C-alpha positions as CSV (number, residue, x, y, z in Angstrom):
1,X,-25.4,6.8,1.3
2,X,-22.3,4.3,2.3
3,X,-19.0,4.8,1.4
4,X,-18.2,0.9,0.0
5,X,-14.7,0.4,-1.3
6,X,-14.8,-0.3,-4.8
7,X,-12.0,-2.8,-6.5
8,X,-11.9,-6.1,-8.4
9,X,-9.3,-8.8,-7.6
10,X,-7.6,-9.8,-10.0
11,X,-4.9,-12.6,-11.0
12,X,-1.9,-10.0,-10.9
13,X,-2.8,-9.4,-7.3
14,X,-3.1,-12.8,-6.3
15,X,0.4,-13.9,-7.8
16,X,2.0,-10.7,-6.0
17,X,-0.1,-11.2,-2.5
18,X,1.4,-15.1,-3.0
19,X,4.9,-14.0,-3.6
20,X,5.0,-12.0,-1.0
21,X,4.0,-14.6,1.5
22,X,6.2,-17.2,0.1
23,X,9.0,-14.4,0.8
24,X,8.0,-13.8,4.2
25,X,8.3,-17.2,4.9
26,X,12.2,-17.8,3.6
27,X,13.0,-14.7,6.8
28,X,11.6,-17.3,9.3
29,X,13.3,-19.8,7.5
30,X,16.5,-17.7,7.8
31,X,16.1,-16.9,11.2
32,X,13.6,-14.9,13.1
33,X,13.5,-11.1,12.2
34,X,12.6,-10.2,16.1
35,X,15.7,-11.2,16.8
36,X,18.0,-9.5,14.8
37,X,17.8,-5.7,16.8
38,X,19.9,-4.0,14.6
39,X,17.9,-4.7,11.4
40,X,14.8,-3.7,13.5
41,X,16.8,-0.3,14.3
42,X,17.4,0.4,11.0
43,X,14.5,-0.5,9.5
44,X,12.5,1.6,11.9
45,X,15.1,4.8,11.1
46,X,14.3,4.2,7.5
47,X,10.4,4.2,7.6
48,X,9.8,7.4,9.7
49,X,12.9,9.0,7.2
50,X,11.0,8.2,4.3
51,X,7.4,9.0,5.6
52,X,8.1,12.3,6.8
53,X,10.3,12.8,3.5
54,X,7.5,11.9,1.4
55,X,5.6,14.8,3.5
56,X,8.7,17.7,2.7
57,X,10.5,17.1,6.0
58,X,14.1,18.3,5.2
59,X,15.9,16.2,7.4
60,X,18.4,13.5,6.5
61,X,18.4,10.1,7.6
62,X,22.0,10.9,9.6
63,X,19.8,13.6,11.5
64,X,16.7,11.4,11.9
65,X,18.9,8.8,13.6
66,X,20.0,11.1,16.0
67,X,17.0,12.2,17.3
68,X,15.5,8.9,18.0
69,X,18.8,8.3,19.6
70,X,18.2,11.8,21.9
71,X,20.9,13.6,20.6
72,X,20.4,17.3,20.1
73,X,19.9,18.1,16.2
74,X,20.0,21.7,14.3
75,X,17.5,21.6,12.4
76,X,13.6,23.2,11.8
77,X,11.9,22.7,15.2
78,X,8.7,21.6,13.6
79,X,10.3,19.3,11.4
80,X,12.5,17.6,14.7
81,X,9.0,17.3,16.2
82,X,7.9,15.3,13.4
83,X,10.3,13.2,14.0
84,X,9.8,12.6,17.5
85,X,5.9,12.1,17.4
86,X,6.4,9.4,14.4
87,X,9.2,7.8,16.5
88,X,6.5,7.7,19.1
89,X,3.5,6.5,17.5
90,X,5.8,3.4,15.6
91,X,6.8,2.8,19.1
92,X,3.2,2.2,19.9
93,X,2.9,0.0,16.8
94,X,2.6,-3.2,19.2
95,X,-0.6,-1.7,21.3
96,X,-2.7,-0.7,18.4
97,X,-6.1,-2.0,17.3
98,X,-5.6,-1.4,13.7
99,X,-9.8,-2.1,13.6
100,X,-10.7,0.6,16.0
101,X,-11.4,4.6,14.7
102,X,-10.4,5.1,18.5
103,X,-6.8,4.2,18.3
104,X,-6.7,6.0,14.8
105,X,-7.7,9.3,16.4
106,X,-5.6,8.4,19.2
107,X,-2.1,8.2,17.0
108,X,-3.1,10.6,14.7
109,X,-3.4,12.8,18.0
110,X,0.0,11.5,19.1
111,X,1.4,12.3,15.3
112,X,0.4,15.3,15.1
113,X,1.3,16.6,18.7
114,X,2.1,20.7,18.4
115,X,2.0,20.7,14.7
116,X,-1.4,21.4,14.2
117,X,-4.5,22.5,16.7
118,X,-7.4,19.7,15.0
119,X,-4.7,16.8,16.6
120,X,-7.0,13.9,17.3
121,X,-9.9,15.2,15.4
122,X,-11.3,15.0,12.1
123,X,-10.9,18.2,9.7
124,X,-13.2,21.1,10.0
125,X,-12.5,22.3,6.8
126,X,-12.0,21.8,3.2
127,X,-9.2,19.6,2.1
128,X,-7.5,17.9,-0.8
129,X,-4.5,15.6,-2.0
130,X,-1.8,17.1,-3.7
131,X,1.7,16.0,-4.7
132,X,4.7,17.1,-3.3
133,X,5.2,19.8,-5.6
134,X,1.4,21.5,-4.6
135,X,-0.5,20.0,-7.5
136,X,-4.3,18.9,-6.5
137,X,-5.0,15.4,-7.8
138,X,-8.3,14.9,-5.7
139,X,-10.8,17.2,-3.6
140,X,-11.7,15.0,-0.5
141,X,-15.3,15.1,0.6
142,X,-17.1,17.7,2.9
143,X,-16.1,17.6,6.9
144,X,-19.6,16.9,7.3
145,X,-19.5,13.6,5.5
146,X,-16.4,12.1,7.1
147,X,-17.7,10.7,10.4
148,X,-19.8,8.5,8.5
149,X,-17.3,7.7,5.7
150,X,-14.6,6.3,8.4
151,X,-16.9,4.7,9.9
152,X,-18.0,2.7,6.4
153,X,-14.5,2.3,6.0
154,X,-13.7,0.7,9.4
155,X,-17.0,-1.6,9.3
156,X,-15.7,-3.1,5.8
157,X,-12.2,-3.5,7.1
158,X,-13.1,-5.9,9.9
159,X,-16.1,-7.6,8.3
160,X,-14.4,-8.6,4.8
161,X,-12.5,-11.5,4.5
162,X,-10.3,-9.9,1.6
163,X,-6.7,-11.1,1.7
164,X,-4.7,-8.8,4.2
165,X,-2.3,-7.8,1.9
166,X,-5.3,-6.4,-0.3
167,X,-7.2,-5.5,2.6
168,X,-4.5,-3.0,3.6
169,X,-4.2,-1.6,0.5
170,X,-7.8,-0.6,-0.4
171,X,-7.6,0.9,3.1
172,X,-4.7,3.2,2.7
173,X,-6.3,4.3,-0.5
174,X,-9.8,4.9,1.0
175,X,-8.0,6.7,3.4
176,X,-6.2,9.1,1.5
177,X,-9.6,9.5,-0.4
178,X,-11.7,10.5,2.6
179,X,-8.4,12.5,4.0
180,X,-10.3,12.8,7.3
181,X,-7.8,15.2,8.7
182,X,-6.9,18.4,8.4
183,X,-2.7,17.6,7.8
184,X,-0.9,14.0,8.5
185,X,-3.1,12.1,6.2
186,X,-0.5,10.6,3.9
187,X,1.8,9.8,7.1
188,X,-1.2,8.2,8.6
189,X,-2.3,6.3,6.1
190,X,1.2,4.7,5.5
191,X,1.5,3.8,9.0
192,X,-2.3,2.8,9.2
193,X,-1.2,0.0,6.5
194,X,1.8,-1.2,8.1
195,X,-0.6,-1.3,11.6
196,X,-3.3,-3.7,9.5
197,X,-0.2,-5.6,7.5
198,X,1.1,-6.2,11.5
199,X,-2.6,-8.0,12.8
200,X,-1.3,-10.2,9.9
201,X,2.7,-10.8,10.2
202,X,4.4,-8.8,13.3
203,X,7.7,-8.8,11.2
204,X,5.7,-5.8,9.0
205,X,6.8,-3.5,11.7
206,X,10.0,-3.4,10.6
207,X,9.7,-3.7,7.0
208,X,10.4,0.2,6.0
209,X,8.0,-0.3,2.9
210,X,7.9,3.9,3.2
211,X,11.5,3.6,1.9
212,X,10.3,1.8,-1.4
213,X,7.2,4.5,-1.4
214,X,9.9,7.2,-1.0
215,X,12.2,6.2,-3.8
216,X,8.5,6.5,-6.4
217,X,7.1,9.3,-5.0
218,X,5.5,10.4,-8.5
219,X,4.4,6.7,-9.0
220,X,2.3,6.7,-5.4
221,X,0.5,9.8,-6.3
222,X,0.1,8.7,-9.9
223,X,-1.6,6.0,-8.3
224,X,-3.8,7.7,-6.4
225,X,-4.8,9.9,-8.7
226,X,-5.4,7.2,-11.7
227,X,-7.6,4.9,-9.0
228,X,-9.5,8.0,-8.5
229,X,-10.1,8.6,-12.0
230,X,-11.1,5.0,-12.8
231,X,-13.2,4.9,-9.7
232,X,-11.9,1.8,-8.1
233,X,-8.8,1.4,-6.5
234,X,-7.1,-1.5,-8.4
235,X,-4.5,0.7,-9.8
236,X,-3.4,2.1,-6.4
237,X,-3.4,-2.0,-5.2
238,X,-1.4,-2.9,-7.6
239,X,1.3,-0.1,-6.9
240,X,1.3,-1.2,-3.1
241,X,1.4,-4.7,-3.5
242,X,4.8,-4.1,-5.9
243,X,6.0,-1.7,-3.4
244,X,5.2,-4.2,-0.2
245,X,6.9,-6.9,-2.4
246,X,10.3,-5.1,-3.2
247,X,10.6,-3.9,0.2
248,X,10.4,-7.6,1.8
249,X,12.8,-8.8,-1.2
250,X,15.1,-6.3,0.2
251,X,14.7,-7.1,3.9
252,X,14.8,-11.0,3.0
253,X,18.5,-10.4,1.4
254,X,19.5,-8.0,4.5
255,X,18.2,-10.7,6.8
256,X,20.6,-13.3,5.2
257,X,23.4,-11.0,4.8
258,X,23.1,-10.0,8.3
259,X,23.0,-13.7,9.5
260,X,26.0,-15.2,7.2
261,X,28.1,-12.3,8.8
262,X,27.6,-13.4,12.4
263,X,30.2,-15.2,13.4
264,X,30.4,-18.7,14.0
265,X,31.8,-18.0,17.5
266,X,28.8,-15.5,17.8
267,X,26.4,-18.3,17.3
268,X,27.9,-20.1,20.1
269,X,27.6,-17.6,22.2
270,X,24.2,-17.0,21.7
271,X,23.5,-20.7,22.1
272,X,24.7,-20.9,25.8
273,X,23.3,-17.5,27.0
274,X,20.4,-18.5,29.6
275,X,17.3,-16.4,30.1
276,X,18.9,-14.1,32.7
277,X,22.2,-12.1,33.0
278,X,24.8,-14.1,33.0
279,X,28.5,-13.3,34.2
280,X,31.9,-13.8,32.2
281,X,33.0,-16.9,34.5
282,X,29.8,-18.3,33.9
283,X,29.7,-17.8,29.9
284,X,33.5,-18.8,29.5
285,X,32.5,-21.9,31.8
286,X,29.9,-23.1,29.1
287,X,32.0,-22.4,26.3
288,X,35.1,-24.0,27.4
289,X,37.4,-20.8,27.4
290,X,39.7,-19.9,29.7
291,X,41.6,-16.4,28.6
292,X,39.0,-13.7,29.5
293,X,40.9,-11.6,26.8
294,X,39.8,-13.9,24.3
295,X,36.2,-14.3,25.9
296,X,36.0,-10.6,25.5
297,X,37.3,-9.6,22.0
298,X,36.5,-13.0,19.6
299,X,33.0,-13.2,21.5
300,X,31.4,-10.4,23.5
301,X,32.2,-7.4,22.0
302,X,31.4,-8.8,18.2
303,X,28.3,-10.2,19.7
304,X,27.1,-6.5,21.1
305,X,28.8,-4.7,18.0
306,X,26.1,-7.1,16.1
307,X,23.1,-5.8,18.3
308,X,22.8,-9.1,19.7
309,X,24.0,-8.9,22.9
310,X,23.7,-6.4,26.1
311,X,25.4,-5.3,29.1
312,X,23.8,-4.9,32.6
313,X,26.2,-1.7,33.2
314,X,26.7,-0.1,30.6
315,X,28.3,2.7,32.2
316,X,31.3,0.3,33.3
317,X,31.6,-2.1,30.2
318,X,35.0,-3.4,31.4
319,X,33.3,-4.0,35.1
320,X,34.7,-7.6,36.7
321,X,31.1,-7.3,38.2
322,X,29.4,-7.4,34.2
323,X,26.5,-9.5,33.2
324,X,25.6,-10.3,29.9
325,X,22.3,-11.1,28.4
326,X,20.8,-11.6,24.9
327,X,18.2,-9.0,23.1
328,X,15.0,-10.2,22.7
């Protein structure tokens, strides 16, 4: 028997998809999120910390930040490994084909490397979905059914014309229902919804939906359990659409605040930066400046601190041969 997702579209779902689409448009009107590296970095840190914290990883967001920056951190080795693995997986988002089982297995192997033996393979034992305090809310299908169920789910994913916001939410629920792996299903389900959404709007690579889910863990697990009891994923779809909307609302606000705090002098600097690294003298000429001290203090340093400009000689920041370029 084929595993076909069961759900029904409602007016509330369609209203939420329209609201999210409109909010995403406002990000583009303010500026392209891809040109705000500091916010991208913060979003990625929040995403990884939250998704792993849902799975009982005890590392703080500061520790996650340090690990992602390559600094040594004291903590449980397995939890540090979880962060490193997740960081590698999220860094590979742009290379993922979210509509193939091959990449699903590849990313699971990356996410669970050195954490479980069956990384990158479907589970060979029975499993279930548990809440954070260990309560069973769903007994998953037997191992022998997993390959067919996953194939059916991916066939539906690639052939349905359902809106991508709803499609990704349905996939997320069905993935958790099937629970195809021995461990890592929760983080993979959340990761894969992001990967699907990226195919619709690339900006989703940097929107930490997981942080909203982390703040609403009890609702998240209840939505899974209630959808299972109802025999359709409607409840979970609505939960995820609201979580996505709230995550996007927060990002829109942060983007606007960030842009409003960029000094007009930085705007001028970014406007004259060419496609290739430029010297201070070249930039000063374009800006009509004579004082190197003023240029460095009022233009370059604030731009670097804002994550908008990089240097070619990071080990010699004050070198006369230093060149500057805008971050992509």
